[in-house]
N, C-alpha and C positions, 0 to 999 in steps of 0.2 A: 240307460239313462247316464251311466256314468263311464262308459265304455271300457270299462276294466275287464280284465280277464282275470280267473282266480286259480291259483294252484293252491290245495291243500299241502300243508308241510307241519310237523311237529318240529323241524329244529334238530338239531344235535341234541346226543345223550351226554350224560356227564361222563361216561368213560370214554365217548369218542371225542369230547373235548380234550380229557387228559391225555388222549394217544396223538393227537395233533400238536399238543403242549411237547410232549417228550420228543416227537420229530422236529420240533422248532417252527412249527407254521404257525406263528403267533404273527399279532400285529405289532412289535417290537421294531422301533427304528429310532435312530438318533437324530435328537433334535438340535442340535448344535448351531445357533445362531449366529455366530462370530466367533473371530479366531480365539484362541486358546492363549491363557496367561502365560503359555510357554511359548508361544509363536513370538508374541510381544516381545517378553523379555530376549528371546534370541536375537530378534532383527536390531533391536537397541543396542544389546551387549557386545556381541561378538562380531565385530564389523572390524575391516582392516586397519581403520584411522584408533581403533581404542588398542588394536592389538599394540600397533607402535607406539604410541604412547603410553601404555602399560609398561612396557619393556624399559623406555626411557626412565619413567619413574620409577622402577625399581633399581636399577642403575643408580641414580641420584642419592633415593633413600640408603642405599650401601653405602655411601661416602659420608653420610650425615650431615649434608647441606640440606637441612628442610627448606629453608627461605628459596632454594633452587626447585622445588618441587611444586611450586604453585600452580603451574600448568596441569597437575593431576586432576586440580579440580574440574577443570574443564569434561574430561572423561564423564566425572560423575554427574555434573550438571546436565553435559549433551543427554547421557542415558537416561535420567530421570526424568527430563523432560517428554521424552518420547515416551516413555513406559507411563507415566501417568495421564500424559493426554490422551494414550489411544486406548488404556484401561477403562477411562472413563466413560469414552465411547463405545467399550465393549458392554459395559454395566448397562448403560441406558438404551443399547439396541436390544440387549437380552429380556429387558423390562417392556420393551416393545413387543417379545414375541409372546403375543396370548394364545392359548390354547382355546380356540374356538366351540369345540366339540370335546369336553374331555370324558361325557358317558355317551355310551348307545345300549338302543334297547334291544336284547335278541332274543329269539324262541330256543330255550333249551327243555328238554325233558317236556315237551309239549305246553309250557308256560314262559311268560314272558318275565325277562329278568334284565336287572340293568348293572352292564358291567364299564368297567374301563374301556377307552380304546386298544391299550395294549394287549387287553385280555381278549379280544375278539381273535379266535381261529378261523384256518381257512374252512369253509363250508358253514360257516353260521348263518343263521337267516335273520337278517337285521330290520327292525322297522324305521321306516321315514316319515315325517312330517314335516309340513314347511316351516321354515326357518332353520331345520335340521343342516348340518353339516357330513357329506359322506364319509365314513370312516375308512374305510377300505374300497378297494376294487371290486364290482361285482355284475351279476346277472339279473335284471328285475324279474321277480316273480309274481307278483301282483302290483296293479296299479290304478290309481282313482286321479286323472286328470293330473301327472305328476310332470312339472317342468321345471329342469335342472339350471343352475346358472354355472357354466364352465368357463366364463371369461377369466379366472385367473390361470387357467390351466391352456386353454386353446386361442383366448385373445376374441372369442366370437362373443358380443355384448349380449346378443338376444338368449334370451333364454331356450332351451331345447324342451320339447316333447318328447318324454320317453314311453315305450310300448312295453309290453311284455317279452323278454327277450334280449332288450336294447343292454347295453352295458354301460353302469354308471362308474365313474372314476372320483377315487379320494380325494377330498380338496374343494369339491365342488360342493354348491348350496341349491337345498330345496327353496325355490320361491313361488310354488304351488303344488297343490295338491299333495297324496301321500302314496306310499309304496311299501312292499317287500322283498329283499332282496336276496340274492345269497351269493356269500364272500368267494370271490375266485382268485385272487392274489392279497397277498398280507406282506406287511412289514417293508423292506427293501423292493421287493418287487412291484409296489404299486408304482402305477402312471408316475403320478407327480414325484414320487422318491426317488425312480429312475433318473428324469431331468434333474435334480436337486444331487445326485450322487455324482452326477458328470460335471458340476458344476463346483463340486467340493474342493479339488483339489488347489491349493493354496498358491497365490501369487502375489506379486509385490508390482504398484502402479509403477510406470516408466516415469522418470522424475529428471528433465534437463538440468535443474540445478544439482540435484544428488549424483548423475552421472557424470557432469562436469567436473564437481568435486573429486568423483572418485575416479575418473581420468588421472587429475593430476596426482593424486596418490596413488596410484598405480605406477605412474612414471618416477615419482619419489621414491615410491620402495623399491625400486630396482637399485638406487643410488646409493639409499640409505646404510645398508649395512658396508660397502666399502667405504662410503663418505665416514659413517662413523669410527671404523677401524683404523682409517687413514687420520682421521682428527686426532684419535688419541694418541696415535704414534707420533703425530705432530706435535702435539702439546708435550707429551713426554721428554721429545726432543728438546722443546722449547724450553724446559723446567729443568732440566738436566740429566736427561737420560735415564735408561734402564736401570743402571745400576743405582742410582740412590731413589729412585721412584718407590720403592717400599719401604725403604730405610725412613725416608723422611716426610712420608705422606703424599708425596705428588703424583701419583696416581689418582687420587681423589681429585685434584684440578684438571688433569688430563679427560677423566671421564665427565666433570662437570661441564668440561668445554665441550668436548664432543657432543652430549645431549645438548647444550644450545645451540650448536649447528644444527643438529638434527630437528631439534622442536621448531627454530626458525623456517625451517625448511616446509612443514606443516602448516598448512591454514587451518590450523584448529578452531580458531576462531569464526573463520567461515562454516564449519560442520555445527557450531553450536549455533551460530547466529542463526543459520538456516532452519535449522529443528526449531528456536526459539520464535522465529517468523513463522511459521507453520502453524506452531502451538497457538498461538496469539490469533492468528488467522481463525483457526478451529473454535476459540472461544468467543471470538466475535460472532461467527456463523451460528454458534451454537445458542445466542441469545434470538437469533433468527430462528431459532428450530431447524438448523440444518445440523445434523449430525455429521463430523468426518471420522471415519474409521482407519484412515490411515491418512498421517500427517502430510506427505508428499502429492495426496491426490487435489491438497487447495492448489497449487499451480497449474495442475493438468486443464482445467477448463480454460484456464488463458489462453491456452494453446489449441483448442480443439478448432477445428474450422467445418466439421460435418458434425449436427445433431441429430440422431436418431431418435424418435418419438414412438411410443408405443400409442395409439389412439386412447383406449378405452384406461381411466387411470390419471392420465396426462392431459391431454387436450378436452376430452370431456369427464364428467367424474364418476361414470359407470352407473348412474341411473337415468330411467326412460321419463321424461315429462311431454306433456300434453302442449304441441309446438303452434295446432290450429285447428280449427272448424270449419267445415267450407260446407254451408248449406247448398241441396241441392233443389229440395222440396220444401215450400214452408207451411209444413205438417203440425197442426195443433198438438202440442205435448211432447214433440218430437225431444226438446232440451230435458224436458223432466222423465222422459223416458232413458235419455243418456246417461242422466245423475243417476237415476235407480240402477243403471249398469254400475255404473262408479261405485255406488253404495254398498257394493256386495261386499260382508264383513270376511268370507272366504275367499275373496279374489286373487288373482295374481298380482303381478307387475303392471300389467297393463290398466287393469283396474283400479289402482293407485296411482297411476298418473293420471287416467282420466279424471279421477276424484278431485286432485288439486289443479285442474284446470277448469270444473265446473264447481268451484265452491259454494260460487253464487247462486246456484240454481236449485231449486228446492225440489229433491226427487220426487218422483210420482209415486204413490202407494200401489206396491205390487199386489195384484192376486193371483198369479201363475206364474210358474219361472220353467225354465227348462237350460239345466245348467251346462255351463260351458264343457265341452269335449274336445282333446286334441285330435279324437279320429273324426270328426264332423267338422271341426274349427269354426261353429260358432254356439251362441248362448241365445236365450229369449227370454223376455219378461212378459205379461202380461198388465196393461192399468187401463185406468178407465178411460182413456183414450185410445185404446186398441193393443192390439200385439206387435210387440216389435222385435225384429232380429238383429243381431249383431255380430259381426265375425268378418274372416276373410273376404275381400270385394270379390276374386274370383269365383268361391263360394257360392256367395249370394248372387251374383248374377249370372253364372251358369255360361251358357251360350245364347243369352238373348242376343236380340239385335235392334231391339225397339228403342226407340228416341230415348228413352230414360236413362235404359241401361247404358247407351253408347256414350251419353254425356257423364255419366259416372265413371265409364271406365277412362273416358278420357283425362279428366280430373286427377282419376287415382294413379293414370299412367304417368302425369306431369308430376306430382309429388313424389312417387318412387323413383322418378328419376334423379332428386335431389338426393337418394338415400334415406329417406324416410320409410317408417313403416306407416302403413296405412291401413283402418277399417272403417268398415260401412256400416252404419244404422238405415235399416228399413223397415217399412209397415209391415205388416202383414195381414192383408184384409180379410184372411180364412181363419185369425185366431192363430191359439200358439201352435207352430207346425209339430209333427208328430216327430218322434226320436229315430223311427224306423222305417222314415220314407224319406225321399228326395224333398227338399225345398221346392215350394212351389213358383210358376215362373212371373207370378202376379204381384210380385215384392215391390214396394214402392219406396226406391232410393230416396234418403230423406237429407242424412249427413254424413259427411267423411270426415272422421278423425285422425289427424296426423301426428305420428307420434316420433319422437327422436331422441337422440341420448342428450343428455343437458351438457352444454357447452360449457366446460368452465370461465366463470367471466372475465379472467385473467388471460387467456390464453390467445388472442387476437393480440393484445398489446405486450405480450413476452416474447410471442414469435417476430412481431415486427421488431422489435429492440434487437433480437439475434440477426435479423435480415440487416439492421443498421450496420450492426458490428461485423459482418463478412461472416457470418457463421450461417452456413448451409443445412436448412431442415430436410430431413427426411421422414414421413411418417412410415412407420411397418407394425403392422397390424396383423391380427389372426382373424378379423372380420371381412364383411362383404366389400371386395374392392369399390363399388360405386358408393357403398353407404362411405367409407373411410375417406375416398375423393370428394365425395358432397361437402363435408365437415370439414376437410382441409380446405374446402374453397371458400368455406363460410368464415374461417378464421382467419384468410389471407395468408396462406401458407406463402405463397409467391408473390403476395402482394395483394392490394383491396382489388375485389372485383376481378381477380384472373384465377380462371375456370384451370382447376387441377386434375388430369386422368389418372385414374389408378389403375394400376397393372396386377392381374390375378396370379401369385407367386407359383401356383400349381402348373404355370404354363413356363415356368422358368427351366432352362435349359440343364440336363445334367451332365452331358458330356461335352459342352462346348465352352469351356471358361470364357474364349474372349467373346463369346456372344452374352454370355450371364454379365460379364463386368460393362459390357456395352449397355444391357439394359438397368443396371444398377445406374450407370451416370446418366441414362437418359429419363428415368422416371422418378418422381420424389415421391410418390404414394404406390406402397404394396399391401394387398390385402390377401387373406387366406395362407398367410405365412404361417409356417410350423415352426416350432422352436429350434429346430435344426437350422433350418433358412434362416431364420433370424441372425445367428451366429455366423451361416457362412456371409451373407449380406455384410456384414460387422467385418470379416475378413477380407472380402473385397474390397472394400472402401479403404481398409489399411494399406491394401495392396497397393493401392493408387496414389499412396503417399499421403492419404488424410489421417488425422489425429481425430478419433472418433467418440465422441461418448453417446451413452444411449441411456434412455430412461425407461421404466417400467415398474410393473407392480403387481407380477403375475410370477407362476412358476415357471410359465411361458417363455417368459424374458429373462429367466437366471441365466441360460448358456451365453446369452448374447450378452449380458449383465458383466458377465464376469471376463469376457474377451474382448470387450471394448476397451480403450485406453482409459477410460474414464464411466465406470456404471452410475447412474442413480436411481435409487429406489425410492419409492414412494412409503411414507411411515404406515399407510393402513393398507399395505400390500402384502404378500404372501412371506410367510418366512425365510422361504428360499432365496427370493430375490433381495429383500435386505442382506440377508447374510454375505453375499457374494458382492454386494454393490459397493463401490469405495465412497460414496456419501449417499445420507438418509435425509429426504426431505421429510421432516418426521411429522408436521401437520398436512404432508399433501401438497403444498400448494405451490403449484408450478411456477408463480409468479416470482418466487424465491430466486430462481436461479440466475438470473441478472446480478444479485447482489453477491451470488458467491462465483460470477465470471469477475465481478468488482474486486474479491479479494484475491482471486488469482493473480488477476493481472497487477495490485500493489504488490504482490509477493514477488512478482519476476521481474516488474522493473525497477522496482527500487533493491531488489538484490543484486540485479544485475550492475548497478549503480557503484553500490558498495563492495561488489565481490572484487572489482579491482584496488581496493585497499590490501585484501590479503594477498591477491595474487601478487602484487610489487613486493611484498615482504617475502613470499616462498621464492620469486626471483633473485632478490639481493642476498638473501640468506644462502641461497645454492651458490652466487658467485664468490662470496666471502669464504665459503668453505672450502672451494678448492682452491682460492688462492692461497688460503693460511695453510693447507696442507701443501701446497707446490713451494711456499716460501718457509716452512716450518716456523710461521709467527704464531705468538700467542694468538686466541682466537678475541676479536675484539668486544664479545659481550660474554656475561654470565648468563643463565638462564633467566633469573631474575630479572637483567636488564631488560631482556626479550618481553619478559612479562609485562613490566609497566608500558615500554614502549607500544607493545602491541596494543594494550588497553586504551594508553590515551590518544592513539592517533588511527585505532583501526577499530578496536571492540566496542568502546562505547559510544562514539561517532556513528559508526556502522548503525548500530541499534537504533539510534534515533533516528536516522536517516531513512531506514526502512520501514518508518511506520507510516508516514503521509499517503492519505491517499494518492493513487497515480493509476488514469485509465488507459495509460498508453498500451498500443495494441503489441501483440508478441511478435517477435520477429523470429525466426530460425537464426543460428549463429551465435549463440549467447557467448560461448566460452571462447570462440573466434574473436568476437567484439573486446572481451575483456583482455584478453592477453595482447589485442593490438595497444594497448597501453598501458598495461601492466609489464608487460617484458622490456619494453623503454626505459619504463620509469624505473625498474628494478636495477636495471643495469646500470642507469646514472648515478642512483641511491648507493647502491651498492661499490661501484668505482670511488665516489666522494667520501663513502666512510673509511675504505681502503687508504687513500689520499689522506686525510685527516688524521685516521692511526698512525701511520707511517711518521708523520710530519711531527706529532705530538709526542709520539713514543720514542722519537729520535733524540729529542733535547728534553725530555721529561719522564716521568714513571710511566709503569704501566697501568697504575691507575687512572692517571690525567688524561691518556690517552682513551681509555673506555668511557672516562666523563665526558670528554671532546665528541666522540661519536655519537653520544649518549644525545648529548644537547641538539647536535646538528640533526639528527633522524628526527628527534623530536620536534623541532621547528619546521622541516621540511616536510615532514609527516602533514604535521596540520595544516600547512600551504595545500599539502594535497586534498586534504578535507574541504579545503574551502574551494577548491577547484569540483570537485565533487559534487560539493552541496548546492553549486549553482542551479538555478538562479536564487539570490539572495533574500533571507526574511531574517525577520530580527532574532526569532529564537536560534537560528541557525550560527548568527554571528556570537550571541551571548553564549552558546553551546562551545564555539571554540574558544572565547576568552575563559571561561571555566577550566576547559583542559588545559590551556595554556597555565592559568595560576595554579592547577593541581602539578603541573611538571615542575614549576618555579619551585612549589613545596617541597619536592624530592630533593632539592639539592641545597634548600636554605635552611629546612629545619633540622636541626641536629640528630637526632634519634631515626628520622627516615631516611637520611643520606647515609647515614653508618649501616641501617639494615639493606639497603638497596647497595650500599659497598662503592660508593662515589664519593668526590672531594669536590670542594669548590674549586672551579677552573683556575689554573695559574694565570700570570700575567703573558707567559709566553704562548700558551693555548688559547687567550680570546680573541686574537688577530687572527687564526686560523679557523678559528671558530665560525667570526662573523663573516669571513672572504667566503667560506665553504657554503656558509647560510642562502649569502646572495647569489652565488653561481648556481648552487641550488634549487632558489625558488624560481629563476629565470629560466633554468633547463625545464622545470617541472609546466610552465607557461608556455614553453617552445613545443613540447612533447605534444600538450593539450589541443592547441592551438592551430599547429601545422603538420607535426609528423603523423598522429593518430588518422586524421581526417584522409591524407594522403594515402596509409597504408591502405585504409579501408576503402578507397576509391579505387585502387589497384590490385584488391580482393588478394592481398599477399600477405595479410594477416592471420 
């Protein structure tokens, strides 16, 4: 009646359990769900940027000139932002890692006992019931209608019937029936853990912003040591030479001037602002229940042009629902009988789906029942209106060719072609069928029940958004390719009403990379995809020059999530998928992704706008360092001057300009476009500073010369801010006015200009300053309006 086969067993003895424990054959496994705190600290502290600034900071502190060491705060703040933000993400992710089945029921010494999952050993006999999670891989010994949900492991959304001798996999869930099985693999040898182990190797997300800054730092780092030594040597010469350097303390001036030149060449504010901008985006996304595990991941979705979707858990919510009832014959009591099948308290996911669909129908009183069997693939009930059989249409109809059977078969085929699962309800004139005999050929087909995965209500709208934004979506699933293609068509993957064809990944070539790539390019829906194939599909797309994002919720998605440019996991998914993903949608809402895209575009577009400010300073600082070395001049700035100039004309305005919404699409070549404006602007600014310094120093003091250059660079710098801030808005004008007032305060408030080591400009310096400001602002406009567009059109920038 239940279709089960029984194998009597008393399980292991205590001695046998102890023996296996001594051999390490236990179910112990590491459940690390995110990066360690050590990883986070290392990534944010031990960087080339921090190394350069720490060395410079130590040198300045050795001179005792602490006001010139203010740039050291950048190191602390930058590292703190990254560490705190990513650690908060780690804690949130760790809290999401809920162990669904902390205990298991085993047979030991002939009696059942409850043990923790890690206490299970190989060859243990484990008892499973509906709702349990399989704790370790094993072989079924006994079964009573066992159905297992393996969607998190294989991607197959339909439950799998298991028989004696079949394998059950750790991490799968029991959705119907019960079973007893023997454990064959434990711990790291388990199916899910083997996939997870392959995904545990740590890697960082590829960031255009971070990579662009690192390229600049690498270039600068090659020149920093020789330039710093040459600057120190030139400053010693300019202040009296080696003989008197250590007698009267001039070595301190030389060291400070050398550090000023080095710090000026490093776009430290750009590094800080990038981290800060990522952190702000992460906080804004957190309010939308989006967890960003690595700050740079915020930017990546702005660059994504291919979005790979796992069907189950992304487009669908993983549950089965009744999508339609098709009446074949108007038989009295048919709907009441259907409701009776749905009302089975011990029913599986199918009966639960039917219950939701016929909730308004009163179930008939059942006078007899034949329980469902996976071997028979049908069940039956007897009511006052007769006996009814429900199950797989091909079983109920058999080889019949009568008109009723053909009509039912045609309707079933039409629905099955859409990827739906179809059940047939038929009346049995002969009463309840016998369990040990074939079904009769006189069953009367009454109702076809059409079941399908429940599509997320936001799926079609979200896919339409990505389609409009030029992001190509592909569905990669472990489910049946026809089912996946039908669902992709329903949600308008390629547009409303456009039929999508699925490809069975089992037919993918294994020895012809070119043909493999052609198929990946041609098809947008793949079914029966293994975890390894998912990863290979991602690699092929990346090899074609695409920036690939991958969404998923199962262990079977972990490898692809890790290797994609951006892995996006669902918050209700497997711990392995959340551990390797860069972004986790905590509430599992697919519709959240457009908001993530918006934050990525805001970061990229606004940071490209303000990066010009920082790279301009790097350019003119390098020019000043080279010229000062060649001419053996005193350096035109102190580190504290560079700190104030950088804050008022670069750091503060860049922070505010990086915040407004910006939906501009990402275009490759971020660094090239920035340098096409920054390099000409830096050369002009540096040359202007040298001319002003030379002229005023020849007729006045060194402090007056430095004051003149300070004023010119602040005014011209604010003009550049005005150029970058266009189009104008009231708040932008107000920001520039406030920054100008703050700059004036550093000159006219006595204790401030003493701290900064400046003076009121002399009469002889005022004319030079005014003339330089006019020339500088005109040249900035010329570069912005004509030179940079010309360079871009020639593609030589």
